[in-house]
DSSP file (Angstrom, degrees, kcal/mol; ACC not computed):
  #  RESIDUE AA STRUCTURE BP1 BP2  ACC     N-H-->O    O-->H-N    N-H-->O    O-->H-N    TCO  KAPPA ALPHA  PHI   PSI    X-CA   Y-CA   Z-CA
    1    1 A X              0   0    0      0, 0.0     2,-1.3     0, 0.0     0, 0.0   0.000 360.0 360.0 360.0 132.0   27.1   10.1  -27.8
    2    2 A X        +     0   0    0      2,-0.0     2,-0.4     0, 0.0     0, 0.0  -0.590 360.0 170.4 -95.3  75.7   27.8    6.4  -27.3
    3    3 A X        -     0   0    0     -2,-1.3     2,-0.5    70,-0.0    70,-0.1  -0.696  18.7-154.7 -85.9 134.2   24.7    5.0  -25.7
    4    4 A X        -     0   0    0     -2,-0.4    70,-1.2     2,-0.0     2,-0.6  -0.928   5.2-147.6-107.7 132.4   24.5    1.3  -25.3
    5    5 A X  E     -a   74   0A   0     -2,-0.5     2,-0.6    68,-0.1    70,-0.2  -0.891  12.0-139.5-101.4 118.6   21.1   -0.3  -25.1
    6    6 A X  E     -a   75   0A   0     68,-3.2    70,-2.9    -2,-0.6     5,-0.1  -0.660  25.1-137.9 -75.9 118.7   21.1   -3.5  -22.9
    7    7 A X    >>  -     0   0    0     -2,-0.6     4,-0.9    68,-0.2     3,-0.6  -0.180  26.4 -94.7 -75.2 173.4   18.9   -5.9  -24.8
    8    8 A X  G >4>S+     0   0    0      1,-0.3     5,-2.6     2,-0.2     3,-0.7   0.862 125.9  53.0 -58.3 -39.8   16.3   -8.1  -23.1
    9    9 A X  G >45S+     0   0    0      1,-0.2     3,-1.1     3,-0.2    -1,-0.3   0.863 102.1  61.9 -63.2 -33.9   18.7  -11.1  -22.8
   10   10 A X  G <45S+     0   0    0     -3,-0.6    -1,-0.2     1,-0.3    -2,-0.2   0.747 112.0  35.2 -66.3 -25.3   21.2   -8.8  -21.1
   11   11 A X  G <<5S-     0   0    0     -4,-0.9    -1,-0.3    -3,-0.7    -2,-0.2   0.196 115.2-112.0-112.9  16.3   18.9   -8.1  -18.2
   12   12 A X  T < 5 -     0   0    0     -3,-1.1    -3,-0.2    -4,-0.2    -2,-0.1   0.891  46.7-170.0  60.7  44.8   17.4  -11.6  -18.1
   13   13 A X      < -     0   0    0     -5,-2.6     2,-0.2    -6,-0.1    -1,-0.1  -0.327  20.5-121.3 -65.1 145.5   13.9  -10.6  -19.3
   14   14 A X        -     0   0    0     33,-0.1     3,-0.1     1,-0.1     2,-0.1  -0.538  33.3-105.8 -76.0 152.6   11.1  -13.1  -19.1
   15   15 A X        -     0   0    0     -2,-0.2    -1,-0.1     1,-0.1     4,-0.0  -0.434  51.3 -79.6 -71.9 158.4    9.4  -13.8  -22.4
   16   16 A X        -     0   0    0      1,-0.1     3,-0.4    -2,-0.1    45,-0.2  -0.259  39.0-121.3 -54.7 146.7    5.9  -12.3  -22.8
   17   17 A X  S    S+     0   0    0     43,-2.9     2,-0.4     1,-0.3    -1,-0.1   0.914 104.0  19.3 -57.2 -45.7    3.2  -14.3  -21.1
   18   18 A X    >   -     0   0    0     42,-0.2     3,-2.4     1,-0.1     4,-0.4  -0.877  66.7-166.5-130.7  99.3    1.4  -14.8  -24.3
   19   19 A X  G >  S+     0   0    0     -2,-0.4     3,-1.2    -3,-0.4    -1,-0.1   0.780  88.7  65.1 -56.4 -27.1    3.4  -14.3  -27.5
   20   20 A X  G 3  S+     0   0    0      1,-0.2    -1,-0.3     3,-0.0    -2,-0.0   0.688  97.0  56.8 -69.9 -16.4    0.2  -14.3  -29.6
   21   21 A X  G <  S+     0   0    0     -3,-2.4     2,-0.4     2,-0.1    -1,-0.2   0.494  77.4 113.4 -91.7  -4.0   -0.8  -11.1  -27.7
   22   22 A X    <   -     0   0    0     -3,-1.2     2,-0.5    -4,-0.4    60,-0.0  -0.556  53.6-160.2 -70.1 124.0    2.3   -9.2  -28.8
   23   23 A X        -     0   0    0     -2,-0.4    60,-3.3    60,-0.2     2,-0.3  -0.928   3.9-146.3-112.6 127.6    1.2   -6.4  -31.1
   24   24 A X  B     -F   82   0B   0     -2,-0.5     2,-0.4    58,-0.2    58,-0.2  -0.702  10.3-164.8 -94.5 144.3    3.7   -4.7  -33.4
   25   25 A X        -     0   0    0     56,-3.0     2,-0.1    -2,-0.3     5,-0.1  -0.995  23.1-120.9-129.8 126.8    3.6   -1.1  -34.4
   26   26 A X    >   -     0   0    0     -2,-0.4     3,-1.7     1,-0.1     4,-0.4  -0.414  20.7-129.1 -63.1 139.4    5.4    0.5  -37.3
   27   27 A X  G >  S+     0   0    0      1,-0.3     3,-1.5     2,-0.2    -1,-0.1   0.832 108.3  65.1 -60.3 -30.9    7.7    3.3  -36.1
   28   28 A X  G 3  S+     0   0    0      1,-0.3    -1,-0.3    95,-0.1    96,-0.1   0.724  96.7  57.8 -64.3 -19.4    6.2    5.6  -38.7
   29   29 A X  G <  S+     0   0    0     -3,-1.7    -1,-0.3    63,-0.1     2,-0.2   0.590  84.2 101.4 -85.2 -11.7    2.9    5.3  -36.8
   30   30 A X    <   +     0   0    0     -3,-1.5    64,-0.2    -4,-0.4    63,-0.2  -0.547  37.1 165.6 -75.8 136.8    4.4    6.6  -33.6
   31   31 A X        +     0   0    0     62,-2.7    98,-2.8    -2,-0.2     2,-0.3   0.465  57.0  49.1-125.3  -9.2    3.7   10.3  -32.9
   32   32 A X  E     -bc  94 129A   0     61,-2.2    63,-2.1    96,-0.3     2,-0.5  -0.949  53.8-153.7-137.3 151.9    4.7   10.7  -29.3
   33   33 A X  E     -bc  95 130A   0     96,-2.8    98,-2.6    -2,-0.3     2,-0.5  -0.980  25.2-160.0-123.1 114.2    7.5   10.0  -26.9
   34   34 A X  E     -bc  96 131A   0     61,-3.0    63,-2.9    -2,-0.5     2,-0.4  -0.858   3.1-151.4-109.1 122.9    6.2    9.6  -23.4
   35   35 A X  E     +bc  97 132A   0     96,-2.9    98,-2.2    -2,-0.5     2,-0.2  -0.767  21.6 170.2 -96.2 133.0    8.5   10.0  -20.3
   36   36 A X  E     -b   98   0A   0     61,-2.6    63,-2.3    -2,-0.4     2,-0.3  -0.748  25.4-140.9-125.0 170.5    7.7    8.2  -17.1
   37   37 A X  E     -b   99   0A   0     -2,-0.2    63,-0.2    61,-0.2    65,-0.1  -0.970  15.9-137.3-130.0 153.4    9.3    7.5  -13.8
   38   38 A X        -     0   0    0     61,-2.2    64,-0.2    63,-0.4    62,-0.1   0.621  25.7-135.2 -84.9 -12.0    9.0    4.1  -12.1
   39   39 A X        +     0   0    0     62,-2.2     2,-0.3    60,-0.3    63,-0.2   0.873  69.7 111.5  56.3  38.7    8.4    5.5   -8.5
   40   40 A X  S    S-     0   0    0     61,-0.5    -1,-0.2     1,-0.1    -2,-0.1  -0.827  81.8 -73.9-129.3 167.8   10.9    2.9   -7.3
   41   41 A X    >   -     0   0    0     -2,-0.3     3,-1.8     1,-0.1    -1,-0.1  -0.335  44.9-117.5 -58.4 149.3   14.4    3.2   -5.8
   42   42 A X  T 3  S+     0   0    0      1,-0.3    28,-0.3    60,-0.1    -1,-0.1   0.651 113.3  62.9 -65.4 -13.6   17.0    3.9   -8.4
   43   43 A X  T 3  S+     0   0    0     26,-0.1    -1,-0.3     2,-0.1    -2,-0.1   0.507  74.0 119.8 -88.5  -5.1   18.6    0.6   -7.6
   44   44 A X    <   -     0   0    0     -3,-1.8     2,-0.2     1,-0.1    -4,-0.1  -0.351  63.0-126.0 -64.6 139.8   15.5   -1.4   -8.8
   45   45 A X     >  -     0   0    0      1,-0.1     4,-1.9    -2,-0.0     5,-0.2  -0.517  11.8-121.9 -86.3 152.2   16.3   -3.8  -11.6
   46   46 A X  H  > S+     0   0    0      1,-0.2     4,-2.8     2,-0.2     5,-0.2   0.880 114.3  57.4 -56.3 -36.8   14.4   -3.9  -14.9
   47   47 A X  H  > S+     0   0    0      1,-0.2     4,-2.8     2,-0.2    -1,-0.2   0.904 105.4  48.1 -63.7 -40.9   13.6   -7.6  -14.1
   48   48 A X  H  > S+     0   0    0      2,-0.2     4,-1.9     1,-0.2    -1,-0.2   0.854 111.9  50.4 -69.8 -31.8   11.9   -6.7  -10.8
   49   49 A X  H  X S+     0   0    0     -4,-1.9     4,-2.3     2,-0.2    -2,-0.2   0.925 111.5  48.4 -66.6 -44.0    9.9   -4.0  -12.6
   50   50 A X  H  X S+     0   0    0     -4,-2.8     4,-2.8     1,-0.2     5,-0.3   0.925 108.9  53.4 -60.2 -44.9    8.9   -6.6  -15.2
   51   51 A X  H  X>S+     0   0    0     -4,-2.8     4,-3.4     1,-0.2     5,-0.6   0.910 109.5  49.1 -57.3 -42.7    8.0   -9.1  -12.5
   52   52 A X  I  X>S+     0   0    0     -4,-1.9     5,-1.5     1,-0.2     4,-1.4   0.909 112.1  47.5 -63.6 -42.4    5.7   -6.4  -10.9
   53   53 A X  I  <5S+     0   0    0     -4,-2.3     6,-2.5     3,-0.2    -2,-0.2   0.905 122.2  34.9 -65.1 -40.9    4.0   -5.6  -14.2
   54   54 A X  I  <5S+     0   0    0     -4,-2.8     4,-0.3     4,-0.2    -2,-0.2   0.916 127.7  32.7 -81.4 -44.7    3.5   -9.2  -15.1
   55   55 A X  I  <5S+     0   0    0     -4,-3.4    -3,-0.2    -5,-0.3    -2,-0.1   0.855 129.9  29.8 -86.5 -36.3    2.8  -10.8  -11.7
   56   56 A X  I  <<S+     0   0    0     -4,-1.4    -3,-0.2    -5,-0.6    -4,-0.1   0.852 132.0  31.3 -92.1 -38.5    1.0   -8.0   -9.8
   57   57 A X  S   <S-     0   0    0     -5,-1.5    -3,-0.2    -4,-0.1    -4,-0.1   0.624  98.4-129.0 -95.6 -14.7   -0.7   -6.1  -12.7
   58   58 A X        +     0   0    0     -4,-0.3    -4,-0.2    -6,-0.3    -3,-0.1   0.702  51.1 156.0  76.8  19.7   -1.3   -9.2  -14.9
   59   59 A X        -     0   0    0     -6,-2.5    -1,-0.2    -7,-0.1   -42,-0.1  -0.325  54.2-118.5 -77.5 163.4    0.3   -7.6  -18.0
   60   60 A X  S    S-     0   0    0    -44,-0.1   -43,-2.9   -43,-0.1     2,-0.3   0.752  87.2 -23.4 -71.4 -25.5    1.7   -9.6  -20.8
   61   61 A X  S    S-     0   0    0    -45,-0.2    -2,-0.1    -8,-0.1    17,-0.1  -0.896  99.6 -41.0-164.6-175.8    5.2   -8.1  -20.3
   62   62 A X        -     0   0    0     -2,-0.3   -12,-0.1     1,-0.1    24,-0.1  -0.383  55.5-133.8 -58.5 146.6    7.0   -5.0  -18.9
   63   63 A X  S    S+     0   0    0     21,-0.1    22,-2.7    22,-0.1    23,-0.2   0.823  75.1  77.5 -79.4 -31.5    4.9   -2.0  -19.8
   64   64 A X        -     0   0    0     20,-0.2    14,-1.9    21,-0.1    15,-0.2  -0.413  66.2-144.1 -85.6 153.6    7.7    0.4  -21.1
   65   65 A X  S    S+     0   0    0     31,-1.8    12,-2.7     1,-0.3    14,-1.9   0.832  88.6   4.2 -77.9 -34.7    9.5    0.4  -24.4
   66   66 A X  E     -De  76  97A   0     30,-2.0    32,-2.4    10,-0.3     2,-0.3  -0.981  62.6-155.2-146.9 156.4   12.7    1.5  -22.7
   67   67 A X  E     -De  75  98A   0      8,-2.2     8,-3.0    -2,-0.3     2,-0.4  -0.965   9.0-155.4-131.3 150.8   14.0    2.2  -19.2
   68   68 A X  E     -De  74  99A   0     30,-2.6    32,-3.1    -2,-0.3     6,-0.2  -0.993   4.2-151.6-133.0 132.4   16.9    4.4  -18.1
   69   69 A X    >   -     0   0    0      4,-2.5     3,-2.3    -2,-0.4    43,-0.1  -0.562  34.8-102.5 -96.6 162.5   19.1    4.2  -15.0
   70   70 A X  T 3  S+     0   0    0     30,-0.3    39,-0.5   -28,-0.3    38,-0.3   0.787 120.8  58.2 -55.2 -31.9   20.8    7.1  -13.2
   71   71 A X  T 3  S-     0   0    0     37,-0.1    -1,-0.3    38,-0.1    36,-0.0   0.466 123.6-103.8 -80.7   1.7   24.2    6.1  -14.7
   72   72 A X    <   +     0   0    0     -3,-2.3    -2,-0.1     1,-0.3     2,-0.1   0.357  69.7 150.7  94.5  -4.4   22.7    6.5  -18.2
   73   73 A X        -     0   0    0    -70,-0.1    -4,-2.5    -5,-0.1     2,-0.4  -0.403  33.7-149.7 -62.7 134.2   22.3    2.8  -18.9
   74   74 A X  E     -aD   5  68A   0    -70,-1.2   -68,-3.2    -6,-0.2     2,-0.4  -0.894   8.0-161.0-107.9 136.1   19.4    2.1  -21.2
   75   75 A X  E     -aD   6  67A   0     -8,-3.0    -8,-2.2    -2,-0.4     2,-0.5  -0.964  19.4-125.9-118.1 133.0   17.4   -1.1  -21.1
   76   76 A X  E     + D   0  66A   0    -70,-2.9   -10,-0.3    -2,-0.4   -65,-0.1  -0.644  33.6 170.4 -72.7 123.5   15.2   -2.4  -23.8
   77   77 A X  S    S-     0   0    0    -12,-2.7   -12,-0.3    -2,-0.5   -11,-0.2   0.652  79.3 -20.6 -93.3-101.7   11.7   -3.1  -22.5
   78   78 A X  S    S-     0   0    0    -14,-1.9     4,-0.4     1,-0.2     3,-0.3   0.615 100.5-142.3 -82.8 -12.9    9.3   -3.9  -25.3
   79   79 A X        -     0   0    0    -14,-1.9     3,-0.3   -15,-0.2    -1,-0.2  -0.237  34.5 -47.3  83.7-172.3   11.6   -2.2  -27.7
   80   80 A X  S    S+     0   0    0      1,-0.2    -1,-0.2    -3,-0.1   -15,-0.1   0.826 129.8  37.7 -68.2 -35.6   11.0    0.0  -30.7
   81   81 A X  S    S+     0   0    0     -3,-0.3   -56,-3.0   -16,-0.1     2,-0.4   0.431  91.9  90.7-107.9   0.2    8.3   -2.0  -32.5
   82   82 A X  B    S-F   24   0B   0     -4,-0.4   -58,-0.2    -3,-0.3    -4,-0.1  -0.831  79.8-109.7-104.6 135.2    6.1   -3.5  -29.8
   83   83 A X        -     0   0    0    -60,-3.3   -60,-0.2    -2,-0.4     9,-0.2  -0.334  40.4-136.4 -55.6 133.7    3.0   -1.8  -28.5
   84   84 A X        -     0   0    0      7,-1.6   -20,-0.2    10,-0.4   -21,-0.1  -0.155  13.1-144.9 -84.2-177.8    3.6   -0.6  -24.9
   85   85 A X  S    S+     0   0    0    -22,-2.7   -21,-0.1     5,-0.1     3,-0.1  -0.427  71.6  98.8-141.2  58.1    1.4   -0.8  -21.8
   86   86 A X  S    S+     0   0    0      1,-0.2     2,-0.3   -23,-0.2   -22,-0.1   0.601  81.3  27.7-124.4 -20.4    2.5    2.5  -20.2
   87   87 A X  S >  S-     0   0    0    -24,-0.1     3,-2.7     7,-0.1     4,-0.3  -0.816  82.0-119.2-153.1 105.0   -0.2    5.1  -21.0
   88   88 A X  T 3  S+     0   0    0     -2,-0.3    -3,-0.0     1,-0.3     0, 0.0  -0.118  99.5   7.6 -47.4 133.9   -3.8    4.3  -21.7
   89   89 A X  T 3  S+     0   0    0      1,-0.1    -1,-0.3    48,-0.0     4,-0.1   0.476 124.3  70.1  69.0   5.7   -4.9    5.3  -25.2
   90   90 A X    <>  +     0   0    0     -3,-2.7     4,-1.7     2,-0.1    -2,-0.2   0.172  61.6 100.6-132.6  16.2   -1.3    6.2  -26.1
   91   91 A X  T  4 S+     0   0    0     -4,-0.3    -7,-1.6     2,-0.2     5,-0.1   0.729  90.4  38.9 -79.8 -21.4    0.3    2.8  -26.2
   92   92 A X  T  4 S+     0   0    0     -9,-0.2    -1,-0.2     3,-0.1    -2,-0.1   0.866 123.9  38.0 -89.0 -46.4    0.2    2.6  -30.0
   93   93 A X  T  4 S+     0   0    0    -63,-0.2   -62,-2.7    -4,-0.1   -61,-2.2   0.772 114.1  62.9 -76.2 -25.6    1.0    6.2  -30.8
   94   94 A X  E  <  -b   32   0A   0     -4,-1.7     2,-0.5   -63,-0.2   -10,-0.4  -0.834  65.4-146.4-112.3 138.9    3.6    6.6  -28.0
   95   95 A X  E     -b   33   0A   0    -63,-2.1   -61,-3.0    -2,-0.4     2,-0.5  -0.862  28.3-140.7 -89.1 130.5    6.9    5.1  -27.2
   96   96 A X  E     -b   34   0A   0     -2,-0.5   -30,-2.0   -63,-0.2   -31,-1.8  -0.846  20.6-177.9-102.3 123.5    7.2    4.9  -23.4
   97   97 A X  E     -be  35  66A   0    -63,-2.9   -61,-2.6    -2,-0.5     2,-0.5  -0.977   9.9-160.3-121.1 121.3   10.5    5.6  -21.7
   98   98 A X  E     -be  36  67A   0    -32,-2.4   -30,-2.6    -2,-0.5     2,-0.5  -0.875  13.5-142.1-108.4 129.4   10.8    5.2  -17.9
   99   99 A X  E     -be  37  68A   0    -63,-2.3   -61,-2.2    -2,-0.5     2,-1.2  -0.763  27.5-126.4 -77.7 126.8   13.4    6.7  -15.7
  100  100 A X  S    S+     0   0    0    -32,-3.1   -30,-0.3    -2,-0.5     2,-0.3  -0.672  82.3  34.0 -79.0 100.9   14.1    4.1  -13.0
  101  101 A X  S    S-     0   0    0     -2,-1.2   -62,-2.2   -32,-0.1   -61,-0.5  -0.973 100.1 -64.1 148.1-160.6   13.6    6.2   -9.9
  102  102 A X  S    S-     0   0    0     -2,-0.3    -2,-0.1   -63,-0.2    41,-0.1  -0.786  82.6 -56.9-135.8  92.2   11.3    9.0   -8.8
  103  103 A X  S    S+     0   0    0     -2,-0.4    42,-0.2    39,-0.2    43,-0.1   0.576 109.1  92.9  65.9  14.5   11.4   12.4  -10.4
  104  104 A X        +     0   0    0     41,-0.1    -1,-0.1    42,-0.0    -2,-0.1  -0.385  52.6 174.9-136.9  59.5   15.2   13.2   -9.8
  105  105 A X        -     0   0    0      1,-0.1     2,-0.1    -4,-0.1   -35,-0.1  -0.335  27.3-124.7 -70.9 147.5   17.1   12.0  -12.9
  106  106 A X     >  -     0   0    0      1,-0.1     4,-2.3    -2,-0.0     5,-0.2  -0.300  31.0-102.8 -75.1 169.6   20.8   12.7  -13.2
  107  107 A X  H  > S+     0   0    0      1,-0.2     4,-2.5     2,-0.2     5,-0.2   0.881 124.5  55.3 -61.9 -37.5   22.3   14.5  -16.2
  108  108 A X  H  > S+     0   0    0    -38,-0.3     4,-1.9     2,-0.2    -1,-0.2   0.900 107.6  48.5 -63.1 -40.5   23.4   11.1  -17.5
  109  109 A X  H  > S+     0   0    0    -39,-0.5     4,-2.4     2,-0.2    -2,-0.2   0.926 111.9  48.9 -64.9 -44.2   19.8    9.7  -17.3
  110  110 A X  H  X S+     0   0    0     -4,-2.3     4,-2.7     1,-0.2    -2,-0.2   0.892 109.0  53.2 -63.9 -38.5   18.4   12.8  -19.1
  111  111 A X  H  X S+     0   0    0     -4,-2.5     4,-2.3     1,-0.2    -1,-0.2   0.896 110.3  47.6 -62.4 -39.0   21.1   12.5  -21.8
  112  112 A X  H  X S+     0   0    0     -4,-1.9     4,-2.4     2,-0.2    -2,-0.2   0.897 111.2  49.9 -69.9 -39.9   20.1    8.8  -22.4
  113  113 A X  H  X S+     0   0    0     -4,-2.4     4,-2.3     2,-0.2    -2,-0.2   0.934 112.6  47.7 -61.8 -44.8   16.4    9.7  -22.5
  114  114 A X  H  X S+     0   0    0     -4,-2.7     4,-2.8     1,-0.2    -2,-0.2   0.894 108.9  54.3 -63.7 -39.6   17.1   12.5  -25.0
  115  115 A X  H  X S+     0   0    0     -4,-2.3     4,-2.6     1,-0.2    -1,-0.2   0.930 109.0  48.3 -57.8 -46.2   19.2   10.0  -27.0
  116  116 A X  H  X S+     0   0    0     -4,-2.4     4,-2.8     2,-0.2    -2,-0.2   0.900 110.8  51.1 -62.0 -40.7   16.3    7.6  -27.2
  117  117 A X  H  X S+     0   0    0     -4,-2.3     4,-2.4     2,-0.2    -2,-0.2   0.950 111.4  46.9 -60.7 -49.0   14.0   10.5  -28.2
  118  118 A X  H  X S+     0   0    0     -4,-2.8     4,-2.3     1,-0.2    -2,-0.2   0.903 113.5  48.9 -61.0 -41.5   16.3   11.5  -31.0
  119  119 A X  H  X S+     0   0    0     -4,-2.6     4,-3.1     2,-0.2     5,-0.2   0.907 109.5  52.8 -62.6 -42.7   16.7    7.9  -32.2
  120  120 A X  H  X S+     0   0    0     -4,-2.8     4,-2.5     1,-0.2     6,-0.2   0.921 110.2  47.3 -60.5 -44.5   12.9    7.5  -32.1
  121  121 A X  H  X>S+     0   0    0     -4,-2.4     4,-1.7     2,-0.2     5,-1.1   0.920 113.9  47.6 -63.0 -43.7   12.5   10.6  -34.3
  122  122 A X  H  <5S+     0   0    0     -4,-2.3    -2,-0.2     1,-0.2    -1,-0.2   0.925 114.9  45.3 -63.4 -44.9   15.2    9.4  -36.7
  123  123 A X  H  <5S+     0   0    0     -4,-3.1    -2,-0.2     1,-0.2    -1,-0.2   0.852 114.9  47.9 -68.6 -34.4   13.7    5.9  -36.9
  124  124 A X  H  <5S-     0   0    0     -4,-2.5    -1,-0.2     2,-0.2    -2,-0.2   0.751 104.7-129.8 -77.0 -24.4   10.1    7.2  -37.3
  125  125 A X  T  <5S+     0   0    0     -4,-1.7     2,-0.3     1,-0.2    -3,-0.2   0.612  79.2  61.6  83.3  12.3   11.2    9.6  -40.0
  126  126 A X  S   <S-     0   0    0     -5,-1.1     2,-0.4    -6,-0.2    -2,-0.2  -0.974  94.0 -82.1-159.2 166.5    9.4   12.5  -38.3
  127  127 A X        -     0   0    0     -2,-0.3     2,-0.3    -3,-0.1    -9,-0.1  -0.599  40.7-146.7 -78.5 129.1    9.5   14.5  -35.1
  128  128 A X        -     0   0    0     -2,-0.4   -96,-0.3   -11,-0.2     2,-0.2  -0.712  22.9-107.2 -92.0 146.1    7.6   13.0  -32.2
  129  129 A X  E     -c   32   0A   0    -98,-2.8   -96,-2.8    -2,-0.3     2,-0.6  -0.487  30.1-128.6 -67.7 140.3    5.8   15.1  -29.6
  130  130 A X  E     +c   33   0A   0    -98,-0.2     2,-0.4    -2,-0.2   -96,-0.2  -0.841  38.8 171.4 -93.2 122.6    7.6   15.2  -26.2
  131  131 A X  E     -c   34   0A   0    -98,-2.6   -96,-2.9    -2,-0.6     2,-0.3  -0.973  32.0-140.7-134.8 145.6    5.2   14.3  -23.5
  132  132 A X  E >   -c   35   0A   0     -2,-0.4     3,-2.3   -98,-0.2     4,-0.5  -0.774  38.1-111.4 -92.6 151.6    5.2   13.5  -19.8
  133  133 A X  G >> S+     0   0    0    -98,-2.2     3,-1.8    -2,-0.3     4,-0.9   0.867 117.7  59.6 -51.3 -40.6    2.9   10.8  -18.7
  134  134 A X  G 34 S+     0   0    0      7,-1.5    -1,-0.3     1,-0.3     5,-0.2   0.664  95.7  63.6 -66.7 -14.7    0.7   13.3  -16.8
  135  135 A X  G <4 S+     0   0    0     -3,-2.3    -1,-0.3     1,-0.2    -2,-0.2   0.629 114.9  30.1 -81.3 -13.6    0.1   15.1  -20.1
  136  136 A X  T <4 S+     0   0    0     -3,-1.8     2,-0.3    -4,-0.5    -2,-0.2   0.377 126.4  29.6-123.2   0.6   -1.7   12.1  -21.6
  137  137 A X  S  < S-     0   0    0     -4,-0.9     2,-1.5     4,-0.1    -1,-0.2  -0.980  86.2 -93.6-156.1 164.1   -3.2   10.5  -18.5
  138  138 A X  S    S+     0   0    0     -2,-0.3     2,-0.3    -3,-0.1    -4,-0.1  -0.639  82.4 104.7 -84.9  85.9   -4.6   11.3  -15.0
  139  139 A X  S    S-     0   0    0     -2,-1.5    -2,-0.1    -5,-0.2     4,-0.1  -0.967  74.2-126.4-156.4 161.6   -1.4   10.7  -13.0
  140  140 A X    >   +     0   0    0     -2,-0.3     3,-2.5     2,-0.1     2,-0.2   0.521  64.7 148.1 -89.3  -8.8    1.4   12.5  -11.2
  141  141 A X  T 3   +     0   0    0      1,-0.3    -7,-1.5    -8,-0.1    -2,-0.2  -0.477  57.5  22.7 -67.8 135.2    4.0   10.6  -13.2
  142  142 A X  T 3> S-     0   0    0     -9,-0.3     4,-0.5    -2,-0.2    -1,-0.3  -0.876 104.8-126.8 -98.1  21.0    6.7   11.6  -14.1
  143  143 A X  H <>  -     0   0    0     -3,-2.5     4,-2.2     1,-0.1     5,-0.2  -0.099  33.8 -72.1  89.3 166.2    6.7   14.1  -11.3
  144  144 A X  H  > S+     0   0    0      2,-0.2     4,-2.3     1,-0.2     5,-0.2   0.866 126.4  50.3 -68.9 -38.4    7.3   17.9  -11.4
  145  145 A X  H  > S+     0   0    0    -42,-0.2     4,-1.9     2,-0.2    -1,-0.2   0.957 115.8  40.4 -66.9 -50.8   11.0   17.9  -12.1
  146  146 A X  H  X S+     0   0    0     -4,-0.5     4,-2.6     2,-0.2    -2,-0.2   0.901 115.1  52.8 -65.0 -40.5   10.9   15.5  -15.1
  147  147 A X  H  X S+     0   0    0     -4,-2.2     4,-3.0     1,-0.2     5,-0.2   0.928 108.5  49.7 -62.0 -44.8    7.7   17.1  -16.4
  148  148 A X  H  X S+     0   0    0     -4,-2.3     4,-1.6     1,-0.2    -1,-0.2   0.896 110.9  50.8 -60.3 -39.8    9.3   20.5  -16.4
  149  149 A X  H  <>S+     0   0    0     -4,-1.9     5,-2.6     2,-0.2     6,-0.4   0.924 112.4  45.9 -63.7 -44.6   12.3   19.1  -18.2
  150  150 A X  H ><5S+     0   0    0     -4,-2.6     3,-1.8     1,-0.2    -2,-0.2   0.940 112.2  50.9 -62.7 -47.1   10.1   17.5  -20.9
  151  151 A X  H 3<5S+     0   0    0     -4,-3.0    -1,-0.2     1,-0.3    -2,-0.2   0.777 105.8  56.6 -63.9 -26.2    8.0   20.7  -21.2
  152  152 A X  T 3<5S-     0   0    0     -4,-1.6    -1,-0.3    -5,-0.2    -2,-0.2   0.345 130.8 -89.6 -88.8   7.9   11.1   22.8  -21.7
  153  153 A X  T < 5 -     0   0    0     -3,-1.8    -3,-0.2     1,-0.1    -2,-0.1   0.586  55.2 -88.3  99.9  11.5   12.3   20.6  -24.7
  154  154 A X      < -     0   0    0     -5,-2.6    -4,-0.1    -6,-0.2    -1,-0.1   0.898  62.3-171.0  55.8  45.4   14.3   17.9  -23.0
  155  155 A X        -     0   0    0     -6,-0.4     2,-0.3    -3,-0.1    -1,-0.2  -0.425   5.5-173.4 -70.1 142.0   17.5   20.0  -23.1
  156  156 A X    >>  -     0   0    0     -2,-0.1     3,-1.9   -45,-0.1     4,-0.7  -0.851  40.6 -93.2-130.2 168.9   20.8   18.2  -22.2
  157  157 A X  G >4 S+     0   0    0      1,-0.3     3,-1.4    -2,-0.3     4,-0.4   0.851 121.6  56.3 -53.3 -42.5   24.3   19.5  -21.7
  158  158 A X  G 34 S+     0   0    0      1,-0.3     3,-0.5     2,-0.2    -1,-0.3   0.706  99.8  62.1 -68.6 -15.8   25.4   18.7  -25.3
  159  159 A X  G <4 S+     0   0    0     -3,-1.9    -1,-0.3     1,-0.2    -2,-0.2   0.749  97.2  59.1 -73.2 -24.3   22.6   20.9  -26.6
  160  160 A X    <<        0   0    0     -3,-1.4    -1,-0.2    -4,-0.7    -2,-0.2   0.614 360.0 360.0 -81.4 -13.0   24.1   23.9  -24.8
  161  161 A X              0   0    0     -3,-0.5    -1,-0.2    -4,-0.4    -2,-0.1   0.470 360.0 360.0 -75.7 360.0   27.4   23.7  -26.7
């Protein structure tokens, strides 16, 4: 599958507020892949999500490691090696991937999320646990549809062939 990841420069990301607070995590230390939804319109830009995380929540940067749009486009958030800010007590062990929208991903979005999961496992050198945000925190995120998909093994069309 030919997934392209739009890097931070590609979506005009702001630099972290304090570069000295950026914490790197070896991929081999990751044990979980945590799926979120942004609870925003599917048209919301990664930059506006980042602005909300930094300006309204006071975070150092966007919270997620990656974001995925309905058309399957993947955006680098904090990326593979930077500690996230997406799931309390799971930001070191977990890579956070957010669906841009609310609980109703397209097949293309699910394929991209699954691609990221498979890449994460390959890069880490071991299988990561598949988790919905609500499985590791007191939240309704990622909603019932996405959570059911995660709990059923994150199957996508190419798995059925």
